[in-house]
C-alpha positions in Angstrom: -1.4 49.1 -17.2 1.5 46.7 -17.4 2.4 45.3 -20.8 0.9 41.9 -21.8 3.0 41.4 -25.0 4.0 37.8 -25.6 7.7 37.1 -26.0 8.5 36.3 -29.6 10.6 33.2 -28.6 7.5 31.5 -27.2 5.4 31.8 -30.4 7.5 29.3 -32.3 6.7 26.5 -29.7 3.0 26.3 -30.4 1.3 23.0 -31.1 -2.4 22.3 -31.6 -4.4 20.5 -29.0 -5.6 17.0 -30.0 -7.8 14.4 -28.4 -4.7 12.7 -27.0 -3.9 16.0 -25.2 -3.7 16.0 -21.5 -5.8 17.8 -18.9 -2.9 19.7 -17.5 -2.1 23.2 -18.8 0.3 22.9 -21.8 2.9 25.0 -20.2 6.2 25.8 -22.0 8.9 23.3 -21.0 11.0 25.9 -19.3 8.3 26.5 -16.7 8.5 22.8 -15.7 12.2 22.1 -15.9 14.1 22.3 -12.6 17.7 23.2 -12.4 20.7 21.7 -10.6 18.9 21.8 -7.2 15.9 19.4 -7.2 14.3 21.4 -4.4 14.2 24.8 -6.2 11.5 25.9 -8.6 12.4 26.2 -12.4 14.7 29.1 -13.0 12.4 30.5 -15.6 9.8 31.1 -12.9 12.4 32.8 -10.7 13.1 35.2 -13.6 9.4 35.9 -14.1 8.9 36.7 -10.5 11.8 39.1 -10.5 10.1 41.1 -13.3 6.5 40.9 -12.1 4.3 39.1 -9.5 1.8 38.4 -12.4 3.0 37.5 -15.9 1.3 36.5 -19.1 2.6 33.3 -20.7 1.8 31.8 -24.1 0.9 28.1 -23.8 1.9 25.4 -26.2 -1.6 25.5 -27.7 -1.3 29.2 -28.6 -3.5 30.5 -25.8 -2.5 32.9 -23.1 -2.5 32.1 -19.4 -1.4 34.2 -16.4 1.1 33.0 -13.9 1.1 34.4 -10.4 4.4 34.2 -8.6 3.8 36.8 -5.8 2.6 35.7 -2.4 0.1 38.5 -1.7 -1.2 38.3 -5.3 -1.7 34.6 -5.0 -3.7 35.0 -1.7 -5.8 37.6 -3.4 -6.7 35.4 -6.3 -7.4 32.3 -4.2 -9.8 34.3 -1.9 -11.5 36.2 -4.7 -14.9 34.8 -5.8 -14.4 36.3 -9.2 -12.0 33.4 -9.9 -13.5 29.9 -10.3 -12.0 26.6 -9.4 -14.0 24.9 -12.2 -11.4 25.2 -14.9 -13.2 22.7 -17.2 -16.5 24.4 -17.3 -15.3 28.1 -17.3 -11.9 27.9 -18.9 -10.7 27.3 -22.5 -8.9 24.1 -21.7 -11.5 22.0 -23.5 -12.2 24.4 -26.4 -10.0 22.4 -28.8 -11.0 18.8 -28.0 -13.8 16.9 -29.7 -17.4 17.3 -28.7 -17.5 13.7 -27.5 -14.6 14.1 -25.1 -15.9 17.4 -23.8 -19.3 15.8 -23.1 -17.6 13.0 -21.1 -15.4 15.4 -19.1 -18.4 17.6 -18.3 -20.8 14.8 -17.4 -22.6 16.1 -14.4 -23.3 12.7 -13.0 -19.5 11.9 -12.9 -18.5 15.3 -11.6 -21.1 15.3 -8.8 -19.4 15.5 -5.4 -16.0 16.4 -6.8 -15.9 19.6 -4.7 -12.3 20.4 -5.3 -13.3 21.8 -8.7 -16.5 23.5 -7.5 -17.3 27.0 -6.3 -19.7 28.1 -3.5 -22.4 27.3 -2.7 -22.0 23.8 -4.2 -18.5 23.5 -2.8 -19.6 24.6 0.6 -22.3 22.0 0.9 -19.9 19.1 0.2 -17.0 20.4 2.2 -19.2 20.9 5.3 -20.1 17.2 5.2 -16.5 16.0 5.6 -14.9 18.8 7.6 -15.7 17.2 10.9 -13.5 14.2 10.1 -10.4 16.4 9.7 -10.5 18.8 12.7 -7.5 19.4 14.9 -9.3 17.6 17.7 -10.0 14.5 15.5 -6.4 14.4 14.4 -5.1 14.5 17.9 -7.3 11.5 18.7 -5.9 9.8 15.6 -2.2 10.5 16.5 -1.6 7.3 18.6 -2.8 5.1 15.7 -0.6 7.0 13.2 2.3 6.5 15.6 1.6 2.8 15.6 1.5 2.6 11.8 4.8 4.5 11.6 6.4 2.3 14.2 5.2 -0.9 12.4 6.7 0.2 9.1 10.1 1.2 10.6 10.1 -2.1 12.5 9.7 -3.9 9.2 12.5 -1.8 7.6 14.8 -2.6 10.4 14.0 -6.3 10.2 15.2 -6.5 6.6 18.6 -5.0 7.3 20.2 -1.6 6.9 18.8 -0.4 3.6 15.5 0.2 1.9 13.7 2.3 -0.7 12.1 4.9 1.6 9.2 5.5 -0.8 8.0 1.9 -1.2 8.8 0.8 2.3 7.6 3.8 4.3 6.5 7.1 2.6 3.8 5.6 0.4 2.3 2.9 2.6 2.1 4.9 5.8 -0.3 7.7 4.6 -2.1 5.1 2.4 -2.9 2.9 5.4 -4.0 6.0 7.4 -6.4 7.3 4.8 -7.7 3.8 4.1 -8.5 3.3 7.8 -10.1 6.7 8.1 -12.3 6.3 5.0 -13.0 2.6 5.5 -11.3 1.4 2.3 -9.7 -2.1 2.3 -5.9 -1.6 2.5 -5.6 -4.8 0.4 -6.8 -2.8 -2.6 -4.0 -0.2 -2.2 -2.0 -1.3 -5.2 -5.0 -0.9 -7.4 -5.9 2.6 -6.5 -2.3 3.7 -6.0 -1.4 2.7 -9.6 -4.5 4.4 -11.1 -4.2 7.6 -9.1 -0.5 7.8 -10.1 -1.5 7.5 -13.7 -4.2 10.2 -13.4 -1.6 12.6 -11.8 0.9 12.2 -14.6 1.4 15.3 -16.6 1.3 13.3 -19.9 -1.7 11.1 -19.4 -4.0 11.5 -22.4 -7.5 12.6 -21.8 -9.0 9.3 -23.0 -6.7 7.4 -20.6 -7.8 9.7 -17.8 -11.4 8.9 -18.5 -10.8 5.2 -18.5 -8.8 5.4 -15.3 -11.5 7.6 -13.7 -14.1 5.0 -14.6 -12.1 2.2 -13.1 -11.7 4.1 -9.8 -15.4 4.8 -9.8 -16.3 1.2 -10.2 -14.0 0.2 -7.4 -15.6 2.8 -5.1 -19.2 2.0 -6.2 -18.8 -1.5 -4.9 -17.5 -0.2 -1.6 -20.4 2.3 -1.3 -22.9 -0.5 -1.9 -21.1 -2.6 0.8 -21.2 0.3 3.3 -25.0 0.6 2.8 -25.6 -2.9 3.9 -22.7 -3.3 6.3 -21.6 0.1 7.7 -18.5 0.4 9.8 -16.8 2.9 12.1 -15.4 5.0 9.2 -15.9 8.2 7.3 -17.4 6.6 4.2 -20.0 4.8 6.3 -20.9 8.1 8.0 -21.4 9.8 4.6 -23.5 6.9 3.2 -25.8 6.9 6.3 -25.7 10.7 7.0 -28.9 12.7 7.3 -27.7 15.3 4.7 -30.5 17.2 3.0 -30.7 16.4 0.1 -29.3 12.9 0.6 -26.1 12.2 -1.1 -26.4 10.1 -4.3 -24.1 7.2 -5.0 -22.4 9.3 -7.7 -21.7 12.0 -5.1 -20.4 9.5 -2.6 -18.1 7.9 -5.1 -16.5 11.2 -6.1 -16.1 12.4 -2.6 -14.5 9.2 -1.5 -12.1 9.0 -4.4 -11.1 12.6 -4.0 -10.2 12.0 -0.3 -8.5 8.7 -1.0 -6.2 10.1 -3.7 -5.4 13.4 -1.9 -5.0 11.6 1.4 -2.0 9.5 0.3 -0.3 11.2 -2.7 0.6 14.5 -1.2 1.8 13.3 2.2 3.7 10.4 0.7 5.7 12.8 -1.4 6.3 15.2 1.4 7.7 12.4 3.6 10.1 11.2 1.0 11.1 14.6 -0.4 11.4 16.0 3.1 13.9 13.3 4.1 15.8 13.9 0.9 16.0 17.6 1.6 17.2 17.0 5.2 19.9 14.6 4.0 21.1 17.2 1.5 21.2 19.8 4.2 23.2 18.1 6.9 23.4 21.3 9.0 19.7 21.4 9.2 19.5 17.7 9.9 21.9 18.1 12.7 19.9 21.0 14.1 16.7 18.9 14.2 18.5 15.9 15.7 20.0 18.1 18.4 16.7 19.6 19.3 13.6 17.5 18.4 11.3 20.1 19.8 11.9 22.0 16.6 9.8 19.4 14.7 6.6 21.5 14.3 8.5 24.4 12.8 10.6 22.1 10.7 7.5 20.6 9.2 6.2 24.1 8.2 9.5 25.1 6.8 9.8 21.9 4.7 6.2 22.5 3.5 7.2 26.0 2.4 10.6 25.2 1.0 9.5 22.1 -1.0 6.0 23.1 -2.1 5.3 19.9 -3.9 2.3 21.1 -6.0 4.9 22.3 -8.4 2.6 22.9 -11.4 0.4 25.1 -9.3 -3.3 25.8 -8.5 -5.5 26.8 -11.4 -8.3 29.3 -11.5 -10.4 30.9 -14.2 -11.5 34.5 -14.2 -15.3 34.8 -14.3 -15.1 38.5 -15.2 -12.3 41.0 -16.0 -10.0 41.4 -13.0 -7.0 43.7 -12.5 -4.1 42.3 -10.5 -0.9 44.2 -10.0 -1.6 46.4 -13.0 -2.4 43.5 -15.3 -5.9 43.2 -16.7 -7.0 39.5 -16.6 -9.8 39.1 -19.1 -12.9 37.0 -18.4 -12.3 33.3 -19.2 -8.6 33.6 -18.8 -6.7 30.8 -17.0 -4.7 31.9 -14.0 -2.0 29.6 -12.5 -0.8 30.1 -9.0 2.8 28.9 -8.8 3.0 27.7 -5.2 6.7 27.0 -5.2 7.4 30.6 -6.4 4.9 32.2 -4.0 6.4 30.4 -1.1 9.8 31.8 -2.1 8.7 35.4 -2.4 11.5 37.6 -1.0 8.9 40.2 -0.1 7.4 37.7 2.4 10.5 35.8 3.6 14.1 36.7 4.1 16.5 34.5 2.2 13.6 32.4 1.0 15.8 30.0 -1.1 17.4 28.8 2.1 16.1 25.8 4.1 16.1 27.1 7.7 14.3 24.9 10.3 14.5 27.6 12.9 12.8 30.2 10.7 10.0 32.1 12.5 6.7 30.6 11.5 4.7 32.6 8.9 1.7 31.7 6.7 2.6 29.8 3.5 0.5 28.5 0.6 1.6 24.8 0.6 -2.0 23.9 1.5 -3.5 26.7 -0.6 -5.7 29.5 0.7 -9.3 30.5 0.8 -12.3 28.2 0.7 -10.3 25.5 -1.1 -7.5 25.4 1.5 -6.5 21.7 1.9 -9.1 19.9 4.0 -6.6 17.3 5.2 -3.8 19.7 6.2 -3.9 18.8 9.9 -3.7 15.1 9.1 -0.7 15.7 6.8 1.0 17.7 9.6 0.5 14.9 12.1 1.8 12.2 9.7 4.9 14.3 8.8 5.6 15.2 12.5 5.4 11.6 13.6 7.1 10.2 10.5 10.1 12.5 10.5 10.5 12.2 14.3 10.6 8.4 14.3 12.8 8.1 11.1 15.5 10.3 12.6 15.3 8.7 16.0 15.3 5.1 14.9 17.5 5.0 11.8 20.9 6.1 13.0 23.3 7.5 10.4 20.5 7.7 7.9 22.0 8.6 4.5 21.4 8.2 0.7 22.4 4.8 -0.8 23.0 6.4 -4.2 24.4 9.7 -5.4 21.9 12.5 -5.0 21.9 13.2 -8.7 20.7 9.7 -9.4 17.5 10.0 -7.2 14.6 9.8 -9.7 12.5 12.9 -9.5 8.8 13.2 -10.1 9.1 15.9 -12.7 6.5 14.1 -14.8 3.8 14.3 -12.1 1.4 16.9 -10.9 2.7 16.3 -7.4 6.5 16.7 -7.2 8.6 14.4 -5.2 10.8 11.3 -5.8 9.8 8.0 -7.4 12.3 6.2 -5.2 14.7 7.1 -2.4 17.3 4.4 -1.6 18.7 4.9 1.8 21.0 3.2 4.3 21.5 3.4 8.1 23.9 2.1 10.7 23.4 -1.3 12.3 23.9 -0.6 16.0 24.1 -4.4 16.7 27.5 -4.5 15.0 30.7 -3.3 16.7 32.2 -0.1 15.3 
């Protein structure tokens, strides 16, 4: 069996967990810090993968977690029922917080319907109820409306001149409007839920703040659920409220499902749109390749998903029983972190994985996860990226950064990686050259 000895250098960095601790794993700083290239995973993770596909790491609270950096090993964990997605109930993350905070975090009424952190059969029941809204066929039907939304936002950018912040003007509002229309959430409330969801996804948000923000999001959605009961519309939330599910969905379940879809539906795609354009601008050869042959767009989207892997902290699982992976014995109750950026750069799976190559032959990646928890909205995200990238490159000639690349503010402080802002410029074709 491979050695599980902790490096002595990590033992000096321990700090006790307090009630102002965060819900994210207290990883050592070197596993979060990116190097000179903003698109590459932390160098410390590269070194770990070079030594082993599975590695023990001592957390800042003194506990041990296991980091998976190999592609095959990650797929094995994510498809193994011996690993639970309910890290709060089965893991040790809450073992050092107060009884009162633990009680609030594990409140069954508030957790009902939050199927992203559930295991089968509970997970299967909830997921089945919403799967129909995200099928490939449904997304094809939705594509013309997505194209309209993209066109409208680019029109607005062009109307203001030859520069904009691509995040606030395009990358964030486009998927937000799409998911609002799909769910039946008033788009006028976007600033409210965008701000609160962003705070929840910060790596340093204290648990008590998380609980307060969660309650505010729930109150917002509770009012909307009540409205859909009396005045249903042609939207997913109305379908869920008036579904013939057995047993019938409670208001608590409806609120959790809707908030989960709302947050996931705009945060991930928004960051892929902005970070994807940033990556293309920093790889002019690849940008030229895509401009010269727009038919490459589907493969380009997949390559950008692989190359960027914006879930940069990773996917968390908890071992329900002792499991051996690549010679390492993972004890029951141990936390396992799937490093998606590293697994999607595994040289055993891709040649020259650190290179962005839009002509790369398409192979499976883990940007949307794997197994029963594979991202429900992946087809929607693909459509939004395909339409969004295509129109941006077609309609904004000479698209380029408006600031030095090193000044672009990165979302290193967030669970979902990306950029906080992306100031860009483009040519004004109305002016003589």
